[in-house]
C-alpha positions as CSV (number, residue, x, y, z in Angstrom):
1,M,-0.3,0.1,-0.1
2,R,1.2,3.6,-0.5
3,A,2.3,6.0,1.8
4,V,-0.2,8.1,0.7
5,V,-3.0,5.7,1.0
6,R,-2.0,4.6,4.5
7,L,-2.0,7.9,5.8
8,N,-4.9,8.7,4.6
9,V,-6.8,5.9,5.7
10,L,-5.2,6.4,9.4
11,V,-6.6,9.8,9.3
12,A,-10.1,8.4,8.0
13,A,-9.9,6.4,10.6
14,A,-8.8,8.9,13.5
15,F,-11.7,11.0,12.3
16,L,-14.3,8.5,12.4
17,L,-13.3,7.4,15.9
18,A,-13.7,10.9,17.0
19,L,-16.8,11.1,15.3
20,M,-18.3,8.1,16.9
21,L,-17.3,9.4,20.3
22,S,-18.7,13.0,19.9
23,L,-22.0,11.2,18.8
24,F,-22.3,8.8,21.5
25,G,-21.6,12.2,24.0
26,L,-24.0,13.7,22.4
27,M,-26.6,11.0,22.8
28,R,-25.9,10.5,26.2
29,Q,-26.5,14.1,27.0
30,A,-29.5,14.3,24.8
31,K,-30.9,11.8,27.2
32,T,-30.3,13.9,29.9
33,D,-31.3,17.0,28.9
34,I,-34.8,15.2,27.0
35,Q,-35.7,14.5,30.8
36,R,-35.5,17.8,31.8
37,E,-36.8,20.0,29.4
38,L,-39.7,17.1,29.7
39,E,-40.0,17.6,33.5
40,A,-39.6,21.3,33.0
41,G,-42.6,21.1,30.6
42,M,-44.9,19.2,33.2
43,A,-44.2,21.7,36.1
44,V,-45.8,24.5,33.6
45,A,-48.6,21.9,32.8
46,G,-49.1,21.8,36.7
47,Q,-49.6,25.9,36.5
48,L,-51.5,25.4,33.7
49,I,-54.4,22.9,35.5
50,E,-54.4,25.1,38.6
51,D,-55.2,27.9,36.3
52,V,-57.8,26.2,34.9
53,Q,-58.8,24.9,38.2
54,H,-59.2,28.2,39.3
55,N,-60.8,29.5,36.2
56,P,-62.8,26.8,33.9
57,A,-63.5,29.6,31.1
58,R,-60.1,29.1,30.0
59,L,-60.1,25.6,29.3
60,P,-61.2,26.3,25.3
61,S,-58.4,28.6,24.5
62,L,-55.8,26.2,26.6
63,L,-56.7,23.2,23.9
64,S,-56.2,25.6,21.3
65,V,-52.9,26.7,22.1
66,D,-49.6,24.4,20.3
67,L,-47.7,24.0,23.6
68,R,-43.9,22.9,23.5
69,H,-43.0,19.6,24.9
70,L,-47.1,19.4,25.9
71,K,-49.6,17.4,24.2
72,L,-53.6,18.4,25.6
73,Y,-56.4,16.2,25.2
74,R,-60.2,16.3,26.3
75,L,-61.0,12.6,26.6
76,S,-64.5,11.0,27.4
77,A,-64.9,8.5,30.6
78,G,-63.0,5.6,29.6
79,M,-60.9,6.8,26.6
80,S,-57.1,6.8,26.5
81,P,-54.7,9.1,24.6
82,P,-53.4,8.3,21.3
83,P,-49.8,7.1,22.0
84,L,-47.3,9.4,20.6
85,R,-45.6,10.0,17.5
86,I,-42.8,11.2,16.5
87,E,-42.2,11.8,12.9
88,G,-39.8,14.8,12.4
89,V,-36.4,11.9,13.0
90,P,-35.6,8.7,12.0
91,G,-37.2,5.6,13.9
92,W,-33.7,4.2,15.2
93,F,-32.5,7.6,16.1
94,A,-35.3,8.2,18.2
95,R,-35.4,4.6,19.9
96,W,-32.0,4.9,20.8
97,I,-32.3,8.1,22.5
98,W,-36.1,7.6,23.9
99,P,-37.0,4.0,24.1
100,V,-40.2,2.9,23.5
101,S,-40.5,1.5,27.0
102,S,-39.3,4.7,28.7
103,P,-42.2,6.0,31.5
104,Q,-44.7,8.5,29.7
105,I,-45.0,11.3,31.5
106,E,-48.5,12.7,31.9
107,R,-50.6,14.8,34.3
108,R,-54.6,14.5,34.4
109,M,-57.9,16.7,35.6
110,F,-61.2,15.4,36.2
111,L,-63.6,17.9,34.2
112,P,-67.1,19.4,35.9
113,D,-68.3,17.6,32.3
114,G,-67.1,14.4,32.9
115,H,-64.3,14.3,30.8
116,T,-60.8,14.4,31.5
117,L,-58.3,16.6,30.5
118,V,-55.1,14.9,30.1
119,L,-51.4,16.4,29.6
120,I,-48.3,14.3,27.9
121,A,-44.6,15.0,28.0
122,D,-43.8,15.1,24.4
123,P,-40.0,15.0,24.0
124,E,-40.2,15.0,19.5
125,D,-39.2,19.1,19.6
126,E,-36.0,18.2,21.8
127,L,-35.5,14.8,19.4
128,E,-35.3,16.9,16.6
129,E,-32.8,19.1,17.9
130,V,-30.6,16.2,19.0
131,W,-30.9,14.8,15.5
132,E,-30.2,18.0,14.0
133,S,-27.3,18.8,16.3
134,A,-25.9,14.8,15.1
135,L,-26.3,16.0,11.8
136,Q,-24.0,19.0,11.6
137,V,-21.4,17.1,13.8
138,F,-21.5,14.4,11.2
139,A,-21.4,17.0,8.4
140,L,-18.3,18.7,10.3
141,F,-16.6,15.5,10.9
142,I,-17.4,14.2,7.6
143,G,-15.8,18.0,5.7
144,G,-13.1,18.2,8.0
145,A,-12.0,14.5,7.1
146,L,-12.5,15.2,3.3
147,L,-10.3,18.4,3.7
148,S,-7.5,17.0,5.6
149,I,-7.6,13.9,3.1
150,G,-7.2,16.1,0.5
151,A,-4.5,18.3,2.3
152,I,-2.2,15.7,3.1
153,T,-2.8,13.6,-0.6
154,W,-1.7,17.5,-2.1
155,G,0.9,17.5,0.3
156,L,2.4,14.2,0.3
157,S,2.6,14.5,-3.5
158,Q,4.2,17.8,-3.7
159,G,6.5,16.5,-0.9
160,M,7.0,12.7,-3.0
161,R,7.9,14.1,-6.2
162,P,11.6,14.6,-5.3
163,F,11.6,10.9,-3.9
164,G,10.2,10.0,-7.6
165,Q,13.0,11.7,-9.3
166,V,15.4,10.2,-7.1
167,L,14.3,6.7,-8.1
168,A,14.2,7.6,-11.9
169,A,18.0,9.2,-11.7
170,L,18.9,5.9,-9.5
171,D,17.6,4.1,-12.2
172,Q,20.0,5.9,-14.5
173,I,22.9,5.3,-12.2
174,Q,22.2,1.5,-12.0
175,R,22.3,1.6,-15.4
176,G,25.6,3.1,-15.5
177,H,24.5,6.7,-17.0
178,F,26.5,8.5,-14.3
179,T,25.5,11.9,-15.7
180,A,22.2,11.7,-14.0
181,R,21.4,15.0,-11.9
182,L,19.0,16.3,-10.2
183,Q,17.2,19.8,-10.0
184,A,17.3,22.0,-7.0
185,Y,14.1,22.2,-5.0
186,S,12.2,24.6,-2.5
187,V,12.2,22.0,0.2
188,P,15.4,22.6,2.1
189,E,15.2,18.5,3.2
190,A,14.6,17.7,-0.7
191,N,16.9,20.4,-1.9
192,R,19.9,18.8,0.2
193,L,18.8,15.0,-0.8
194,A,19.7,16.7,-4.0
195,S,23.1,18.0,-3.6
196,H,24.0,14.9,-2.0
197,F,22.9,12.9,-5.1
198,N,24.5,14.9,-7.6
199,R,27.8,15.4,-5.5
200,M,27.5,10.9,-5.7
201,A,26.7,11.0,-8.9
202,Q,29.4,13.1,-10.1
203,A,32.0,11.3,-8.2
204,L,30.4,8.2,-9.8
205,E,31.3,9.8,-13.2
206,Q,34.7,10.6,-11.9
207,E,35.7,7.4,-10.6
208,Q,34.4,6.0,-14.3
209,A,36.7,8.7,-16.3
210,D,39.3,7.3,-13.8
211,N,38.6,3.7,-14.3
212,R,38.9,4.2,-18.3
213,R,41.8,6.2,-17.8
214,L,43.5,3.6,-15.6
215,T,42.5,1.0,-17.7
216,R,43.8,2.6,-20.5
217,E,47.0,3.3,-18.8
218,L,47.2,-0.5,-17.5
219,M,46.6,-1.8,-21.0
220,A,49.6,0.4,-22.1
221,L,52.0,-0.3,-19.2
222,Q,51.1,-4.5,-19.9
223,E,52.0,-4.2,-23.5
224,K,55.3,-2.1,-22.1
225,E,55.9,-4.8,-19.9
226,R,55.6,-7.5,-22.3
227,A,57.9,-5.4,-24.8
228,Y,60.3,-5.2,-21.8
229,L,60.1,-9.1,-21.5
230,A,60.4,-9.5,-25.5
231,R,63.2,-6.9,-25.5
232,E,65.2,-9.0,-22.9
233,L,64.3,-12.0,-24.0
234,H,65.7,-11.3,-27.5
235,D,68.5,-9.0,-27.2
236,D,69.6,-10.6,-24.2
237,L,69.0,-14.1,-23.7
238,G,68.2,-15.0,-26.9
239,Q,71.7,-13.5,-28.4
240,Y,73.5,-15.6,-25.7
241,L,71.8,-18.8,-27.1
242,T,72.3,-17.9,-30.4
243,G,76.2,-17.7,-29.4
244,I,75.8,-20.9,-27.1
245,S,74.4,-22.8,-30.6
246,A,77.1,-21.7,-32.9
247,Q,79.7,-22.6,-30.5
248,A,78.3,-25.8,-29.8
249,Y,78.0,-26.5,-33.2
250,L,81.3,-25.6,-33.9
251,I,82.7,-27.9,-31.2
252,G,80.7,-30.5,-32.6
253,Q,82.3,-29.6,-36.4
254,T,85.9,-29.7,-34.7
255,A,86.3,-32.4,-32.5
256,N,89.1,-33.7,-34.2
257,Q,90.7,-29.9,-33.0
258,P,91.3,-30.3,-29.2
259,E,92.8,-26.9,-29.5
260,L,89.9,-24.9,-31.1
261,V,87.2,-27.2,-28.5
262,A,89.5,-25.9,-25.4
263,K,89.3,-22.6,-26.7
264,T,85.8,-22.5,-27.5
265,A,84.3,-24.3,-24.3
266,P,85.0,-21.5,-21.7
267,R,83.0,-18.9,-24.4
268,I,80.0,-21.6,-24.1
269,V,80.9,-21.3,-20.0
270,T,80.8,-17.6,-19.7
271,D,77.4,-17.3,-22.1
272,C,75.6,-19.5,-19.6
273,E,76.3,-17.7,-16.6
274,A,75.6,-14.1,-18.2
275,M,72.4,-15.7,-19.2
276,Q,71.5,-16.8,-15.9
277,K,72.3,-13.8,-14.8
278,G,69.8,-12.5,-17.2
279,F,67.5,-15.0,-16.0
280,R,67.7,-13.7,-12.4
281,R,67.4,-10.2,-13.3
282,L,64.4,-10.9,-15.1
283,I,62.8,-13.1,-12.5
284,R,63.8,-10.5,-10.3
285,S,61.7,-7.9,-11.7
286,L,58.4,-10.1,-11.7
287,H,59.0,-11.3,-8.5
288,P,61.0,-10.4,-5.4
289,L,62.3,-14.0,-4.7
290,I,64.7,-12.0,-2.1
291,L,62.3,-11.9,0.7
292,E,62.8,-15.8,0.6
293,P,66.3,-16.4,1.6
294,L,66.7,-13.2,3.3
295,G,63.3,-12.2,5.3
296,L,61.6,-8.8,4.6
297,E,64.2,-6.4,6.5
298,E,66.8,-7.5,5.0
299,S,65.3,-7.3,1.5
300,L,63.6,-3.6,2.3
301,R,67.2,-2.5,3.4
302,S,68.6,-4.6,-0.3
303,L,65.8,-2.7,-2.1
304,V,67.0,0.6,-0.3
305,E,70.4,0.6,-1.4
306,Q,69.9,-0.9,-5.0
307,W,67.5,1.9,-5.2
308,Q,69.8,4.6,-4.1
309,Q,72.4,3.3,-6.2
310,S,70.7,3.6,-9.4
311,S,68.5,6.6,-8.6
312,G,71.0,8.8,-6.9
313,T,69.0,9.9,-4.1
314,H,69.7,9.8,-0.8
315,C,67.9,7.1,1.1
316,Q,67.6,6.6,5.1
317,L,66.1,3.8,6.5
318,S,65.1,3.2,10.0
319,I,63.5,-0.3,11.0
320,K,62.2,-1.0,14.8
321,S,60.6,-4.2,15.5
322,L,59.9,-5.6,12.3
323,P,57.3,-8.3,13.3
324,L,56.9,-11.6,11.5
325,L,54.1,-11.2,9.1
326,S,52.9,-13.7,6.1
327,D,54.4,-14.3,2.8
328,E,51.5,-12.4,1.2
329,T,51.5,-9.7,3.6
330,S,55.5,-9.3,3.0
331,T,55.2,-9.3,-0.7
332,H,52.6,-6.7,-1.1
333,L,54.5,-4.4,1.9
334,Y,57.8,-5.1,-0.4
335,R,56.3,-3.8,-3.7
336,L,54.3,-1.1,-2.2
337,L,57.6,0.9,-0.6
338,Q,59.3,-0.2,-4.2
339,E,56.4,1.7,-5.8
340,A,56.8,4.5,-3.7
341,L,60.5,4.8,-4.1
342,N,59.7,4.3,-7.9
343,N,57.6,7.2,-7.6
344,V,60.1,9.4,-6.0
345,A,62.5,8.6,-8.7
346,R,60.1,8.9,-11.6
347,H,58.3,12.3,-10.3
348,A,59.4,13.9,-6.9
349,Q,62.7,15.3,-8.0
350,A,63.6,14.7,-3.9
351,T,67.3,14.8,-3.1
352,R,66.1,13.0,0.3
353,V,64.0,10.2,1.5
354,V,63.2,9.2,4.8
355,I,61.7,6.0,5.3
356,S,61.1,4.5,9.0
357,I,59.0,1.1,10.0
358,E,58.0,1.1,13.6
359,T,55.6,-1.8,15.6
360,R,53.5,-0.4,18.6
361,G,51.3,-2.7,20.0
362,Q,49.2,-4.7,17.1
363,R,50.0,-2.3,14.5
364,L,53.0,-1.2,12.1
365,Y,53.3,2.2,11.3
366,V,55.2,2.7,7.8
367,N,56.1,6.4,6.8
368,V,58.3,7.7,3.4
369,I,58.7,11.1,3.7
370,D,60.4,12.9,0.9
371,D,61.9,16.5,-0.1
372,G,60.8,16.8,-3.2
373,Q,57.8,19.1,-5.2
374,G,54.8,17.5,-3.9
375,I,51.9,16.5,-6.0
376,P,50.3,19.0,-7.9
377,V,47.3,20.4,-7.2
378,G,44.2,18.9,-9.6
379,V,47.0,15.9,-10.6
380,R,44.7,12.8,-10.5
381,P,46.4,10.1,-9.1
382,G,47.9,7.5,-11.5
383,V,48.7,3.6,-12.1
384,G,51.4,3.9,-9.2
385,I,49.1,5.2,-6.2
386,R,46.5,3.5,-7.5
387,S,48.1,0.3,-6.9
388,M,49.6,1.3,-3.4
389,H,46.0,1.4,-2.2
390,E,45.0,-1.6,-3.7
391,R,47.7,-3.2,-1.6
392,A,47.2,-1.3,1.4
393,R,43.0,-2.8,1.1
394,Y,44.3,-6.5,0.0
395,M,46.8,-6.0,3.8
396,D,43.7,-4.4,5.4
397,A,45.5,-1.3,6.3
398,T,45.2,2.7,5.7
399,L,47.1,4.4,3.3
400,T,47.0,8.0,3.6
401,L,49.7,10.7,1.4
402,S,49.9,14.3,3.0
403,S,51.4,16.2,0.7
404,E,52.0,20.2,-0.3
405,Q,53.2,21.3,-3.5
406,G,56.5,22.1,-3.2
407,N,57.1,20.7,0.7
408,G,57.2,17.0,-0.7
409,L,54.8,13.8,-0.1
410,K,54.3,12.1,3.3
411,L,52.9,8.3,3.1
412,M,51.8,6.4,5.9
413,L,50.9,3.1,6.1
414,D,48.7,1.8,8.9
415,L,49.3,-2.0,8.7
416,P,47.1,-4.2,11.6
417,I,49.1,-7.7,12.3
418,V,47.0,-9.8,12.3
419,T,49.6,-13.1,12.8
420,G,53.2,-13.7,13.5
421,V,55.5,-12.5,16.5
422,E,57.5,-9.6,16.6
423,A,61.4,-10.7,15.4
């Protein structure tokens, strides 16, 4: 059931309950009021009877007057007055307020001519007044209920219109149309909702554009890596294999020349050693095998030393109480710091880098601070920074970058220590 229907049903039920209570109170009070009016009428009837007893000549004029709340009858001996008939109100209403079983209030006076003067209390006028009051109360409550339902329906239709537009815009977002926007509204709450939605849609649109850009960069990086592998295999390892193949063929052709064989064999050994070094260098670039024999701490020191030699930038490494981490976490941490140093070498133009690693409680804190140019304002993060954030997410860690243009970059990693003991 729609919200407007539910609310209208509740309002109608509330008005109906109030109407029933009002009518119940009105009818209950009406019984008391009618009883009082009839008793007051009978008091007047008593005075009239006394007046007629003192002056019988006034009886004809009394019988011709239509008295409120009283019926007068001049009856012959042995006759009974006709039953009261209430015609101005519905029978069920009259029976409810003034049941037929209610005692009839009357006064009798015997006349000198043998007739009997009968005065009977008549509740018809009072019942008509109560009926008219009940109709007015009913009309008032029905009119109020209709006005309330109409106002609620109109107000909710105006108030719910932004929600319908939000749902339509969310459907567009769900279909991938992140350009959907909401208009400004006069209602402050709806306007705040529209503002939050527009910021969300703008962020999603920007995220979609970033993902497309990063996809292109990743594809370009993938092709670059493939070209690098192909070049290494062809220019380095391929040449050694060609040389070894030629030298082996030469040995086969000059097997009866021991001097030439002895001269050629060392070349094969030298080429094999060079090829082995090339393989190790290539494998090291694909996976940090150095972690396995040396452990994380020594691997990081080796990484810093090699980076410092290749980049020419001074790098200071401070490690305090490094815990024993899982192989997966160690690999992610090694790669994250490797990417951070590569970003410094490519973009920072720094002269000094400080890396500090410290364990406090059950958390590992890693800081990388350089004195370079920082991240320029308005520059979107590239593949390197995004990859660091992804590695931090895999480790369930928090990565924060703090930068001011011209004042360097500070990288802060907060890593929870889930497994392992402190070394």
